C-alpha positions in Angstrom: 0.0 0.0 0.0 1.2 3.5 -0.8 0.2 6.9 0.5 0.9 9.9 -1.7 0.7 13.1 0.2 0.6 16.3 -1.9 1.6 19.5 -0.1 0.2 22.5 -1.9 -2.9 20.5 -2.9 -4.9 23.6 -3.8 -2.2 24.9 -6.2 -2.0 25.0 -10.0 0.6 22.2 -10.3 -1.6 19.7 -8.5 -4.7 20.4 -10.6 -3.0 20.8 -14.0 -0.4 18.1 -13.8 -0.3 15.8 -10.8 -3.9 14.7 -10.6 -4.4 14.3 -14.4 -1.2 12.2 -14.5 -2.4 10.0 -11.6 -5.9 9.6 -13.2 -4.3 8.5 -16.5 -2.1 5.9 -14.7 -5.3 4.7 -13.0 -7.0 4.2 -16.3 -4.0 2.3 -17.6 -4.1 0.1 -14.4 -0.6 1.1 -13.5 -1.2 2.7 -10.1 -0.3 0.5 -7.1 -2.8 0.3 -4.2 -2.8 3.9 -3.1 -4.3 6.7 -1.1 -3.9 10.2 -2.5 -4.0 12.8 0.2 -4.1 16.5 -0.4 -2.6 18.9 2.3 -3.0 22.6 2.3 -4.4 25.4 4.5 -7.7 25.7 2.6 -10.5 24.2 4.7 -12.6 21.6 2.8 -13.6 18.0 3.0 -12.9 15.0 0.7 -15.9 15.6 -1.5 -15.3 19.3 -1.9 -11.7 18.6 -3.1 -12.9 15.8 -5.4 -15.4 18.1 -6.9 -12.8 20.8 -7.7 -10.4 18.2 -9.1 -13.2 16.7 -11.3 -13.6 20.1 -13.0 -9.9 20.6 -13.6 -9.2 17.0 -14.7 -12.1 17.1 -17.1 -10.3 20.1 -18.7 -6.7 18.9 -18.5 -7.3 15.2 -19.4 -10.2 15.8 -21.7 -9.1 13.1 -24.2 -9.6 10.3 -21.7 -12.0 11.7 -19.1 -15.3 9.9 -18.3 -17.6 10.4 -15.3 -17.7 6.6 -14.6 -13.9 6.2 -14.4 -13.5 9.5 -12.5 -15.9 8.4 -9.8 -13.9 5.2 -9.3 -10.6 7.1 -9.2 -12.1 9.7 -6.9 -12.5 7.1 -4.1 -8.7 7.1 -3.8 -8.6 10.9 -3.2 -8.7 12.4 0.3 -8.0 15.8 1.9 -6.5 16.9 5.1 -6.3 20.6 6.0 -3.1 21.8 7.6 -0.4 24.5 7.8 3.2 23.7 6.9 4.3 26.2 9.6 2.6 24.4 12.4 4.0 21.2 14.0 0.6 20.1 15.2 -0.6 19.9 11.6 2.0 17.2 10.9 1.1 15.3 14.1 -2.5 15.4 12.9 -1.5 14.3 9.4 0.3 11.3 10.8 -2.8 10.2 12.7 -5.0 10.8 9.7 -2.7 8.7 7.5 -2.8 5.9 10.1 -6.6 5.8 10.0 -6.6 5.7 6.2 -4.0 2.9 6.1 -5.9 0.8 8.6 -9.1 1.3 6.7 -7.3 0.0 3.6 -6.4 -3.2 5.4 -2.8 -2.3 6.3 -1.8 -4.0 9.5 1.0 -1.4 9.7 2.0 1.8 8.0 2.1 1.9 4.2 4.9 3.3 2.1 4.6 7.1 1.9 5.6 9.6 -0.8 5.6 13.3 0.1 5.3 15.6 -2.9 6.2 19.2 -2.3 4.1 21.0 -4.8 4.3 24.2 -2.8 6.1 27.5 -3.5 9.9 27.0 -3.2 10.1 29.1 0.0 8.2 26.3 1.9 10.5 23.4 0.9 12.8 23.9 4.0 9.9 24.2 6.4 8.1 21.1 5.0 11.3 19.0 5.2 12.0 20.2 8.8 8.4 19.5 9.9 8.3 16.0 8.3 11.6 15.2 10.1 10.5 16.6 13.5 7.2 14.7 13.4 9.0 11.4 12.6 7.4 11.2 9.2 10.7 10.9 7.4 12.0 7.9 9.3 11.9 4.6 7.4 11.3 1.2 8.9 12.0 -2.3 7.4 9.9 -2.6 4.3 8.3 0.8 4.7 9.7 3.6 2.5 9.6 7.3 3.1 10.4 9.5 0.0 10.1 13.1 -0.8 9.7 14.7 -4.3 10.9 18.3 -4.6 9.9 20.4 -7.6 12.2 23.0 -9.3 13.5 25.5 -8.8 16.0 23.8 -6.4 17.6 27.0 -5.1 18.4 30.2 -7.0 22.2 29.8 -7.1 24.9 27.5 -5.7 24.8 28.9 -2.2 21.0 28.6 -1.8 21.0 25.1 -3.4 23.7 23.9 -1.1 21.9 25.3 1.9 18.6 23.6 0.8 20.5 20.3 0.4 21.9 20.6 3.9 18.4 21.3 5.4 16.8 18.4 3.6 19.7 16.0 4.4 19.2 16.7 8.1 15.8 15.0 7.7 16.1 12.6 4.7 18.8 10.5 3.4 19.9 11.2 -0.1 18.4 7.9 -1.2 14.9 9.2 -0.1 15.1 12.5 -2.1 13.7 12.8 -5.6 14.4 16.2 -7.2 12.1 16.3 -10.2 12.6 17.9 -13.6 9.6 17.1 -15.8 11.8 17.2 -18.9 13.4 14.0 -17.9 10.1 12.2 -17.9 9.5 12.9 -21.6 9.5 9.8 -23.7 11.8 11.4 -26.3 14.4 12.4 -23.7 14.5 8.8 -22.5 14.7 7.6 -26.1 18.0 9.4 -26.3 19.5 6.7 -24.1 18.0 4.0 -26.4 19.2 5.8 -29.6 22.7 6.0 -28.3 23.2 2.8 -26.4 20.9 0.3 -28.1 22.3 1.0 -31.6 25.8 0.3 -32.8 25.8 2.8 -35.7 26.0 6.0 -33.6 28.7 5.3 -30.9 31.7 5.2 -33.3 31.0 8.7 -34.6 29.6 10.2 -31.3 32.8 12.2 -30.6 35.0 15.2 -31.4 36.4 13.4 -34.5 33.1 13.5 -36.4 30.9 16.1 -34.6 31.5 19.8 -35.3 29.0 21.2 -32.8 25.9 20.5 -30.8 22.8 22.7 -30.4 20.2 22.2 -27.7 17.1 24.4 -28.0 14.1 24.8 -25.8 11.9 27.5 -27.2 8.3 28.5 -26.2 5.8 30.5 -28.1 4.0 31.6 -25.0 4.7 34.9 -23.1 5.4 35.3 -19.4 1.9 36.6 -18.6 0.9 35.9 -15.0 4.3 34.4 -14.2 6.0 37.8 -14.1 6.5 38.0 -10.3 8.5 34.7 -10.5 10.1 35.5 -13.8 11.5 38.9 -12.7 13.5 37.1 -10.0 14.4 34.1 -12.1 15.1 35.0 -15.8 15.8 32.6 -18.6 19.0 31.1 -17.1 17.5 30.0 -13.8 14.2 29.1 -15.4 15.5 26.9 -18.3 19.3 26.5 -18.4 20.3 25.3 -14.9 17.8 22.5 -15.1 16.1 21.5 -18.4 18.9 22.3 -20.9 21.8 21.0 -18.8 19.8 17.8 -18.1 19.3 17.3 -21.8 23.0 18.0 -22.3 24.0 15.3 -19.9 21.9 12.7 -21.7 23.5 13.8 -25.0 27.1 13.8 -23.8 27.3 11.1 -21.1 29.4 8.0 -21.4 27.6 4.6 -21.6 26.6 3.5 -18.1 27.6 0.0 -17.2 24.0 -0.9 -16.4 20.6 0.8 -16.4 20.2 1.8 -12.8 19.9 5.1 -10.9 23.5 5.2 -9.5 25.2 4.3 -12.8 23.2 6.7 -14.9 23.5 9.6 -12.4 27.2 9.0 -12.0 27.8 9.5 -15.7 25.6 12.6 -15.8 27.5 14.2 -12.9 30.8 13.5 -14.8 29.6 15.5 -17.7 28.6 18.5 -15.6 31.9 18.3 -13.7 33.8 18.3 -17.0 32.2 21.4 -18.4 34.9 24.1 -18.7 34.6 26.7 -16.0 33.6 30.1 -17.2 34.8 33.3 -15.5 32.4 36.2 -15.3 34.6 38.2 -17.6 34.3 35.5 -20.3 30.4 35.6 -20.3 30.2 38.5 -22.8 32.0 36.3 -25.4 30.3 33.0 -24.5 26.7 34.1 -24.0 24.1 36.5 -25.3 20.7 37.6 -24.0 17.5 39.2 -25.3 14.1 40.3 -24.2 10.9 40.3 -26.2 9.8 43.8 -26.9 6.5 43.8 -25.0 8.0 42.1 -21.8 8.2 45.4 -19.9 4.4 45.9 -20.5 3.6 42.7 -18.6 1.9 43.3 -15.3 4.4 43.2 -12.5 7.5 43.9 -14.6 9.7 46.8 -13.8 9.7 49.6 -16.4 13.5 49.3 -17.1 13.7 45.6 -16.4 16.9 43.9 -17.6 15.5 40.4 -17.1 16.3 38.2 -20.1 13.5 36.2 -21.8 16.0 34.8 -24.3 19.5 33.4 -23.8 22.2 31.5 -25.6 25.3 30.1 -24.1 28.4 28.4 -25.5 30.0 25.6 -23.4 32.8 23.1 -23.8 33.2 19.7 -22.2 36.9 19.0 -21.4 37.2 15.3 -21.7 38.5 12.9 -24.4 35.2 12.5 -26.2 34.2 16.2 -26.5 37.3 18.3 -26.2 36.9 21.6 -28.1 33.4 20.7 -29.5 31.3 23.8 -28.9 27.9 23.1 -27.3 25.3 25.8 -27.8 22.3 26.1 -25.5 19.5 28.5 -26.2 16.0 29.1 -24.9 13.4 31.9 -25.4 9.9 32.9 -24.6 7.5 34.4 -27.2 9.3 32.6 -30.1 7.9 31.6 -33.5 6.9 28.1 -32.2 7.3 25.8 -29.3 10.2 23.4 -30.0 12.6 21.4 -27.9 15.3 19.8 -29.9 18.9 18.5 -30.0 20.9 19.0 -33.2 24.1 17.0 -33.7 26.0 18.7 -36.6 28.6 16.5 -38.1 31.8 17.7 -39.8 31.9 18.3 -43.6 33.6 15.6 -45.7 37.4 16.3 -45.8 37.4 16.4 -49.6 34.7 16.9 -52.3 34.8 15.4 -55.7 31.6 17.1 -56.7 32.7 20.8 -56.8 32.7 21.0 -60.6 29.1 19.8 -60.8 27.5 21.6 -57.8 27.5 25.3 -56.7 27.9 24.4 -53.1 30.3 22.4 -50.9 28.6 19.3 -49.4 27.1 20.2 -46.0 27.9 18.1 -43.0 25.4 15.5 -42.0 22.9 16.4 -39.3 21.0 14.3 -36.7 17.9 16.1 -35.3 16.3 14.8 -32.2 12.9 16.5 -31.9 11.9 16.2 -28.2 8.6 18.1 -28.4 6.0 18.7 -29.8 6.4 16.6 -32.9 8.5 13.9 -31.3 10.8 12.2 -33.7 14.2 11.8 -35.3 15.6 13.1 -38.5 18.9 12.3 -40.3 20.0 14.8 -42.9 22.3 13.6 -45.6 23.5 14.5 -49.1 21.9 13.0 -52.2 22.1 13.4 -55.9 19.5 15.5 -57.6 17.8 13.3 -60.3 18.4 14.1 -63.9 21.5 16.3 -63.4 25.1 15.6 -63.9 26.1 15.2 -60.3 24.4 18.1 -58.5 23.7 17.3 -54.9 21.4 18.5 -52.1 20.5 17.7 -48.5 17.7 15.1 -48.0 16.1 13.6 -45.0 15.2 10.3 -43.3 12.3 11.0 -41.0 11.0 9.0 -38.0 8.0 10.2 -36.2 6.7 8.6 -33.0 3.0 9.3 -33.7 3.2 7.7 -37.1 5.1 4.6 -35.7 3.3 4.0 -32.4 -0.4 3.9 -31.5 -1.8 5.8 -28.6 -1.1 9.2 -27.1 2.4 10.1 -25.9 2.2 10.0 -22.1 2.7 13.1 -20.0 6.1 13.3 -18.4 4.6 13.4 -14.9 3.0 9.9 -15.4 6.5 8.3 -15.8 8.1 10.3 -13.0 5.3 9.8 -10.4 5.3 6.1 -11.1 9.1 5.9 -10.8 9.0 7.8 -7.5 6.3 5.4 -6.1 8.4 2.4 -7.1 11.7 3.9 -5.8 13.5 4.3 -9.2 15.6 7.5 -9.0 17.2 7.2 -12.4 15.4 10.2 -13.8 15.7 12.4 -10.7 18.6 14.8 -9.9 21.1 14.0 -7.2 22.5 16.6 -4.8 25.9 16.7 -6.4 24.3 17.0 -9.9 22.2 20.0 -8.8 25.2 21.8 -7.3 27.4 21.1 -10.3 24.8 22.6 -12.6 24.7 25.8 -10.5 28.5 26.1 -10.6 28.1 26.3 -14.4 25.3 28.8 -14.5 26.3 31.1 -11.5 29.2 32.9 -13.2 27.0 33.7 -16.3 24.1 34.9 -14.2 26.4 37.1 -12.2 27.9 38.6 -15.3 24.4 39.3 -16.7 23.5 41.0 -13.4 26.7 43.0 -12.9 26.4 45.3 -15.9 29.4 44.1 -17.9 27.1 42.7 -20.5 25.2 44.7 -23.1 21.6 45.4 -22.3 19.3 42.6 -23.6 18.5 43.1 -27.3 14.9 43.4 -28.0 13.2 40.9 -30.4 9.7 40.7 -31.7 7.3 38.0 -30.4 6.8 35.3 -33.0 10.4 35.6 -34.2 13.4 33.4 -33.9 14.9 35.7 -31.3 17.4 38.6 -31.3 19.1 39.3 -34.6 22.4 39.6 -32.7 22.0 35.9 -31.6 22.5 34.9 -35.3 25.5 37.1 -35.7 26.9 35.7 -32.4 26.9 32.1 -33.4 28.1 32.9 -36.9 31.2 34.6 -35.3 32.2 31.0 -34.2 31.7 29.6 -37.6 28.3 27.9 -36.9 24.7 28.7 -37.8 21.5 28.0 -35.8 19.3 25.2 -37.2 15.7 26.2 -36.9 12.7 24.0 -37.7 9.5 26.1 -37.5 6.8 25.2 -38.2 7.4 21.8 -36.7 7.0 19.0 -39.2 
């Protein structure tokens, strides 16, 4: 038996993502025996919370929602009002869980998973209260785990402090730092692409690859997130977690086996091998922008310097990747939503087709489209029919939707199930989080210090600042853009 306790039960994350994901797992008959318990300060009973969640789940899981299945699932949902700041609320929660577990036929306590879906400023208090109430202590055969949402700190100092607080109450093996990008099927497929196929490994290195581009663009604007975004900006919001996580999957060495420790060991090695960047080097190795109407958003300062677009050049100093530039970029208000990894291969060392074609053969390209049109493309040179020997770039295209039936699962489905089953492979470890902040901190400090140029304005619906194109071209590369998504 499992008990999943969601702190911040009345929040947006719970209604938009967590409950719909759990409902879909229930429909697929993948949920273990479970009680789902909401915890927040709002006073209401089980039926009131079930009613609110029925409305939101009907909206956010509309493709699978039915009244009959929801009514069956709703019997698993319970609510307990409480205040994270009050120790008596946690003593009351413990008693409440005991009653639920006994009612479910448990002779003893069930496994418990605490999900901190609260605002980040409550993470420390929740961990301390759980520890003080004895709710973090494991017993033989009875697990206690805690899932912590991003952002995990705002810099290295705060992340290290948060780790220290949580480690006072939970062992590292009990802590699941979640990044929903790692639950995406296509991100996981990167491991299969690289390590279940023999054709890629021999050329997956500096000898054949000229550069790597990792992009996570969104077409939406900041909107109601302005209060958070003014403090965070694009580096904290997207680079420290999502983009660096994708980078580790792209660049890691083959793990000896598929388990949490082996996979996370290799990811940490990548982050620790990334070349340190001094603040004074940030103007050369990064660029920032801001969509033109950002300062008109409610809650944004008139002269705000917060970047809504960023691009960074990194290097991994190891045998596989030495001197291969890795470009990360992300922006809001872009021409389309797209998360992709582009592996650009080197041009052929010699061309015998110059006299027939106006252009030199381009390097091959491997495109991993992570969302929304999940798939893989290989770009390669072919002869144009009915010409002497003119050549052009052509494509081999694999699309998940065309090759597999069913709907691509939401990332929270995979991650919630892994956390319930105790598989930490797709969750960040403490040293991994701190290593990522060591990479981002000098860049963020440079952006905040005034040594950078002001963010360049760009129009919403564009591909970003014009200067970003000139910036990457100064290194001999060019952005690969694929909008609209095919």
